[in-house]
C-alpha positions in Angstrom: 70.8 63.3 107.0 74.5 63.7 107.4 76.1 66.4 109.6 77.6 68.1 106.5 74.3 68.1 104.5 72.1 69.6 107.2 73.9 73.0 107.5 74.0 73.3 103.7 70.3 72.7 103.5 69.7 75.4 106.1 71.8 77.7 104.1 69.8 77.0 100.9 66.5 77.7 102.9 67.9 80.9 104.4 69.0 82.2 101.0 65.7 81.2 99.4 63.5 82.9 102.0 65.7 86.0 102.2 65.5 86.4 98.4 61.7 85.9 98.5 61.4 88.6 101.2 63.4 91.1 99.3 61.4 90.5 96.1 58.1 90.7 97.8 59.2 94.0 99.4 60.1 95.2 96.0 56.6 94.3 94.7 55.0 96.0 97.7 56.4 99.4 96.5 56.1 98.7 92.8 53.3 100.4 90.7 51.1 97.5 89.9 48.5 99.0 87.5 48.4 97.2 84.2 49.5 100.3 82.3 52.8 100.4 84.2 53.4 96.6 84.2 52.5 95.9 80.5 54.7 98.5 78.8 56.8 97.6 75.7 57.5 93.8 75.4 55.5 92.9 78.5 52.2 93.4 76.7 53.4 91.1 73.9 54.1 88.3 76.4 50.9 88.8 78.3 48.7 88.7 75.3 50.7 85.8 73.8 49.9 83.8 77.0 46.2 84.6 76.5 46.3 83.2 72.9 48.0 80.0 74.2 45.1 79.5 76.7 42.3 80.3 74.2 43.6 78.6 71.1 46.3 76.3 72.3 48.9 77.5 69.8 51.9 79.8 69.6 50.3 82.4 67.5 49.3 86.1 67.3 45.7 87.4 66.7 45.0 89.8 63.9 41.2 90.3 64.1 39.7 86.8 63.7 42.9 85.5 62.1 45.7 83.5 63.9 49.2 83.7 62.4 52.3 81.9 63.7 54.2 83.9 66.3 57.8 84.2 65.0 59.1 87.3 66.7 59.8 85.5 70.0 60.3 82.0 71.3 57.4 80.5 73.3 59.0 79.6 76.7 58.0 82.6 78.7 54.5 82.8 77.2 54.0 79.1 78.2 55.1 80.0 81.7 52.6 82.9 81.8 49.9 80.8 80.2 50.2 78.3 83.1 49.9 81.1 85.6 46.9 82.6 83.9 45.2 79.3 83.6 45.4 78.9 87.4 45.1 82.5 88.7 43.3 84.2 85.9 44.4 87.6 84.7 46.3 88.5 87.9 49.5 90.2 87.1 50.4 90.2 90.8 50.1 86.4 90.9 52.6 86.2 87.9 55.0 88.5 89.7 54.8 86.6 93.0 55.5 83.3 91.2 58.3 85.0 89.3 59.7 86.2 92.7 59.8 82.5 93.8 61.6 81.6 90.5 64.2 84.3 91.0 64.7 83.1 94.6 65.5 79.7 93.2 68.1 81.4 90.9 69.8 82.8 94.1 69.9 79.3 95.6 71.4 77.9 92.3 74.0 80.7 92.3 75.0 79.8 95.9 75.2 76.1 95.0 77.4 76.9 92.0 79.7 78.9 94.4 79.7 76.1 96.9 81.2 73.8 94.3 84.3 76.1 94.3 84.3 76.2 98.1 81.5 75.6 100.7 82.4 78.9 102.5 81.3 80.8 99.3 77.8 79.5 99.4 76.3 81.9 102.0 78.0 85.1 100.8 77.1 84.3 97.2 73.6 83.5 98.1 73.1 86.7 100.1 74.6 88.8 97.4 72.2 87.2 94.9 69.3 87.8 97.2 70.1 91.5 97.3 71.5 91.9 93.7 69.7 94.9 92.1 69.6 93.5 88.6 67.9 90.3 89.7 65.4 92.1 92.0 64.5 94.7 89.3 63.8 92.1 86.6 61.9 89.8 89.0 59.3 92.7 89.1 58.7 92.8 85.4 56.5 90.9 83.0 59.5 90.0 80.9 61.3 86.7 80.1 64.5 87.6 81.9 63.9 86.1 85.3 62.7 82.7 83.9 65.6 82.6 81.5 68.1 83.4 84.2 66.9 80.6 86.5 67.2 78.1 83.7 70.5 79.5 82.5 71.9 79.4 86.1 70.8 75.8 86.4 72.9 75.1 83.2 75.9 76.9 84.7 75.6 75.0 88.0 75.3 71.7 86.2 78.2 72.5 84.0 80.3 73.3 87.1 79.5 69.8 88.5 80.5 68.3 85.2 83.8 70.1 85.2 84.5 68.6 88.7 84.6 65.0 87.7 83.3 64.6 84.1 80.2 62.7 85.1 78.1 62.2 82.0 74.7 62.8 83.7 75.6 66.4 84.4 76.1 67.1 80.6 72.5 65.9 80.1 71.3 68.2 82.9 73.3 71.1 81.5 72.0 70.5 78.0 68.4 70.3 79.0 68.6 73.5 81.1 70.3 75.3 78.2 67.7 74.1 75.7 64.9 75.3 78.0 66.7 78.6 78.5 67.0 79.1 74.8 63.3 78.3 74.4 62.8 81.3 76.7 65.3 83.7 75.2 67.2 82.8 72.0 70.3 84.8 72.9 72.0 81.6 74.1 71.4 79.6 70.9 75.0 79.6 69.8 76.4 78.3 73.1 75.8 74.6 72.4 78.4 74.7 69.6 80.9 76.5 71.9 80.3 74.2 74.8 80.3 70.9 72.9 84.1 70.6 72.8 84.3 70.8 76.6 81.6 68.0 76.8 84.1 65.8 74.9 87.4 66.9 76.5 86.4 66.9 80.2 85.6 63.2 80.5 88.9 62.3 78.8 90.8 64.7 81.2 89.1 62.8 84.1 90.2 59.5 82.6 86.6 58.3 81.9 87.5 57.1 78.4 86.6 57.9 74.8 83.2 56.3 75.1 82.2 58.5 78.0 83.4 61.6 76.0 81.3 60.7 73.0 78.3 59.9 75.1 78.6 63.1 77.1 78.8 65.2 73.8 75.8 63.4 72.3 73.7 63.7 75.4 74.5 67.4 75.8 73.6 68.3 72.2 70.5 66.0 72.2 69.2 67.4 75.5 69.8 70.9 74.3 67.9 70.4 71.0 65.0 68.4 72.5 63.0 71.4 74.0 63.6 73.3 70.8 62.5 70.5 68.4 58.8 71.4 68.1 59.6 75.1 67.3 62.3 74.1 64.9 60.0 71.7 63.2 57.2 74.3 62.9 59.6 76.9 61.4 61.1 74.4 59.0 57.8 73.0 57.7 56.0 76.4 57.5 58.8 78.7 56.6 61.7 76.5 55.3 64.1 77.7 58.0 65.8 76.4 61.1 66.0 79.8 62.7 64.3 80.1 66.0 62.9 83.6 65.5 62.5 86.2 62.7 63.9 89.0 64.9 67.6 89.0 63.9 67.3 91.1 60.8 65.2 93.8 62.5 67.6 93.9 65.4 70.5 94.3 62.9 69.1 97.2 61.0 67.3 98.8 64.0 70.1 98.6 66.5 73.5 97.1 65.6 74.3 98.9 62.4 72.9 102.3 63.5 75.0 102.1 66.6 78.1 101.4 64.5 77.2 104.3 62.3 76.8 106.5 65.4 80.3 105.5 66.5 81.6 106.3 63.0 80.0 109.7 62.3 77.7 110.6 65.3 74.4 110.0 63.6 71.7 109.3 66.2 70.6 105.7 66.3 67.0 106.4 65.4 68.0 108.4 62.3 70.3 105.6 61.2 67.6 103.0 61.7 65.1 105.0 59.8 67.6 105.3 56.8 68.1 101.6 56.7 64.4 100.9 56.9 63.8 103.3 54.0 66.4 101.5 52.0 64.7 98.2 52.6 61.4 99.7 51.5 63.0 101.1 48.4 64.4 97.7 47.4 61.1 96.0 47.8 59.3 98.8 45.9 61.8 98.4 43.0 60.8 94.8 42.9 57.1 95.7 42.9 56.4 94.7 46.5 56.6 95.8 50.1 58.5 94.2 53.0 55.2 93.3 54.7 54.4 91.1 51.7 57.2 88.7 52.7 56.9 86.0 55.3 58.6 87.0 58.6 61.8 85.0 58.0 62.2 86.1 54.4 61.7 89.7 55.6 64.4 89.1 58.3 66.8 87.8 55.6 66.2 91.0 53.5 66.8 93.1 56.6 70.0 91.2 57.3 71.2 91.5 53.7 70.8 95.3 53.8 72.3 95.5 57.3 75.4 93.5 56.6 76.0 95.5 53.4 75.8 98.7 55.4 78.0 97.3 58.1 80.7 96.4 55.6 81.0 100.1 54.6 82.2 101.2 58.1 85.8 100.9 59.2 86.8 98.3 61.7 87.6 101.1 64.2 84.0 102.1 64.2 82.8 98.5 64.8 85.4 98.1 67.6 84.4 101.4 69.2 80.7 100.4 69.1 81.3 97.0 70.6 83.6 98.4 73.2 81.1 101.0 74.2 78.3 98.4 74.4 80.5 96.1 76.5 81.4 99.0 78.9 77.7 99.9 79.4 76.7 96.2 79.8 79.4 95.7 82.4 79.1 98.9 84.4 75.7 100.5 83.9 73.7 100.4 87.2 70.6 98.2 87.3 68.5 101.1 88.7 68.8 102.6 85.2 66.1 100.2 84.0 63.9 100.3 87.1 60.5 101.7 86.1 60.3 103.9 89.1 63.7 105.5 88.2 62.9 105.7 84.5 59.8 107.7 85.4 61.9 110.5 86.8 62.7 113.4 84.4 65.7 112.6 82.2 66.5 112.3 78.5 67.0 109.1 76.5 70.6 108.1 76.6 70.2 106.3 73.3 69.1 109.5 71.6 71.5 111.8 73.4 73.9 113.5 71.0 77.6 114.0 71.5 80.9 113.3 69.8 82.0 110.1 71.7 80.8 108.3 74.7 82.2 110.9 77.2 80.4 113.8 75.5 77.2 111.8 75.3 77.4 111.0 79.1 78.0 114.7 79.9 75.1 115.9 77.7 72.8 113.2 79.2 73.7 114.1 82.8 73.3 117.9 82.2 69.6 117.3 81.1 68.5 115.0 83.9 66.7 115.8 87.1 68.6 116.1 90.4 67.0 113.1 92.0 67.7 111.0 89.0 71.3 112.0 89.1 71.6 111.2 92.8 70.1 107.7 92.3 72.1 107.0 89.1 75.3 108.4 90.6 75.0 106.1 93.7 74.2 103.2 91.5 77.1 103.8 89.2 79.6 104.1 92.1 78.3 100.8 93.5 78.5 99.2 90.1 82.1 100.3 89.5 83.1 99.1 92.9 81.7 95.7 92.4 83.2 95.6 88.9 86.6 96.0 90.5 85.8 93.3 93.0 84.8 91.0 90.2 88.1 91.6 88.4 89.9 90.7 91.7 87.7 87.6 92.0 88.4 86.5 88.5 92.2 86.7 89.1 91.8 84.7 92.3 89.7 82.1 90.6 92.2 81.7 87.8 95.0 80.8 90.3 93.5 77.5 91.3 90.5 76.6 89.1 91.3 76.8 85.4 88.2 75.1 84.1 85.7 77.2 86.0 87.7 80.3 85.1 87.4 79.3 81.4 83.6 78.7 81.9 83.3 82.2 83.5 85.3 83.9 80.7 83.3 82.1 78.0 80.0 83.1 79.6 80.9 86.8 80.0 82.7 87.0 76.7 79.9 85.3 74.8 77.2 87.7 75.9 79.3 90.8 75.5 80.1 89.6 71.9 76.5 88.7 70.9 75.0 91.8 72.4 77.6 93.9 70.6 77.0 97.7 70.7 73.6 97.3 72.3 74.2 98.4 75.9 71.9 98.0 79.0 72.0 96.3 82.4 69.4 94.0 81.0 72.0 92.4 78.7 74.3 91.7 81.7 71.7 89.6 83.4 72.7 86.2 81.9 76.1 86.4 83.4 75.2 88.1 86.7 75.4 84.7 88.6 79.0 84.5 87.4 79.7 88.1 88.6 78.0 87.3 91.9 80.2 84.3 92.5 83.3 86.3 91.6 82.2 89.1 94.0 81.7 86.6 96.8 85.1 85.0 96.1 86.8 88.4 96.1 85.1 89.5 99.4 85.9 86.2 101.1 89.5 86.4 100.0 89.9 90.0 101.1 88.3 89.2 104.5 90.7 86.2 104.9 93.7 88.4 104.1 92.6 91.0 106.6 92.2 88.4 109.3 95.6 86.9 108.6 97.3 90.3 108.9 95.5 91.1 112.1 96.7 87.9 113.8 
C-alpha cells in the first residue's frame, strides 16, 4: 500500500460509513408500514419482484394468467427479487440494502471528483452523504437509487476515459450505462450521444485510429449487452426494439397536457382526459378499443395522437413548458417529494390553477399549511443557494477542464431535455452527482480565495 493510496482509502471508507449512518437514521424516522412504502409505482415493483421469484419471468399476473411486463424495464425488479429471495417479504431489508447501494453512489461521486483534484474527494463525498435528494430516494421502494449508483459508475468511468483515452474505461462505462438503462430507460438515448466521444478521445490522446474504433465498438457493445434479452423478447413477441410501452402514455398523459397548460391554462388532468377520450374515439370508429391492442401498438397509437396534438401548439407554448419543467427540475427542493412532507396539508401543484408559473406558485402557497410552507421555504432557499454555487462551479470547471465540462453539460442538458415539461426533484436525480461535484468545486474554490485574501 503506497502512502498516497492509504489516505484515499480512508476517505472512501469515511464517506461510505457516513452515508450509511445518514440513511439508516432516515429509515429510523421513516413510516415503515407497507401502506406507506408501497404507494404508487412502489407496489408495481414489489409485486413484479414476487412474480420473478415465483415464475422466473418478467411478467404480470392477471388472475391465473401471466402476460409479459412491458410498462417497465426489469432491472430494479430483479434487484428486489434477489433481496426477497434471501430476506423474504421484508421491506426494511430492501431499504437497508438500498441504503448501502446509495452509500456506494456517494463514494463513486467522490471518486469522480477526485479525478479532477484529490482535494475535492472529501467535500464531494460528504456533500453526497448529506444530499437530500439521494437520502430521500434511498428510503423509497423505487428504481431511482439503484439507477443512480449504476449511472454514477458510468460517469466516473467516463471521466477516467477522458483523462487518458484508455479503451478499458469505455467498456466499463458502456456496461454501467447498459445496466442503468435496464433499470430506468430514461438514459436509452445516451449511447448515441456519447459514441462520438468514445471515438474522438483516443485520437486526441494519440492512441491511434485502431484504439478509437475499438473504444467505440466496446462502448456500444457493452451498453447493448445487458439490454439484449429484453430487446430480443420485445422484438420476437411484439415486433419492436422499444424497451418499454410507456412512451405513448407518458406523451398524452403528461407532456402534451403540460404544453397545453402553458398555451391556454387548461389543467393537466383535463388535457390528459381529452386526449385519452380522443384515442378511445379513434379506436371505436375502427370498431375496437385501445385495450384490444398489444401494449406497444397501443403506445404507438397514443404517440400518434399526442404528436398530432403537440403540432397544433405554437413553439412559444412548447418553449414555455420545457423552460418551466427545467426550472422545477433544477430548483425544486427534494423535501417536496419526501413522504413525510407530502403528508402535510397542501394542494397538488400539478393541479393548481393559475395564469403562468408565478400565479400557480402563489395559489399553491396560499392553500398550503404553515408547517408545509416553512419546510418548503427552507428547502427552496437551500436549493437556490446551491444552484448558484453549482453555476459558479461550472464556470470554474470550464476554465481548466473542457472535456469534463462538456460531459457535465451533456448530462444535465440531456435529462432536462428528455424530461421536458415534467418537473420534479425526482427527475434531477440522474445528474445530482454532477451537481454535487460542481458544488464541492465551488466551495473549495471559494475557501481557497478567502484564505488567499486573509494572508
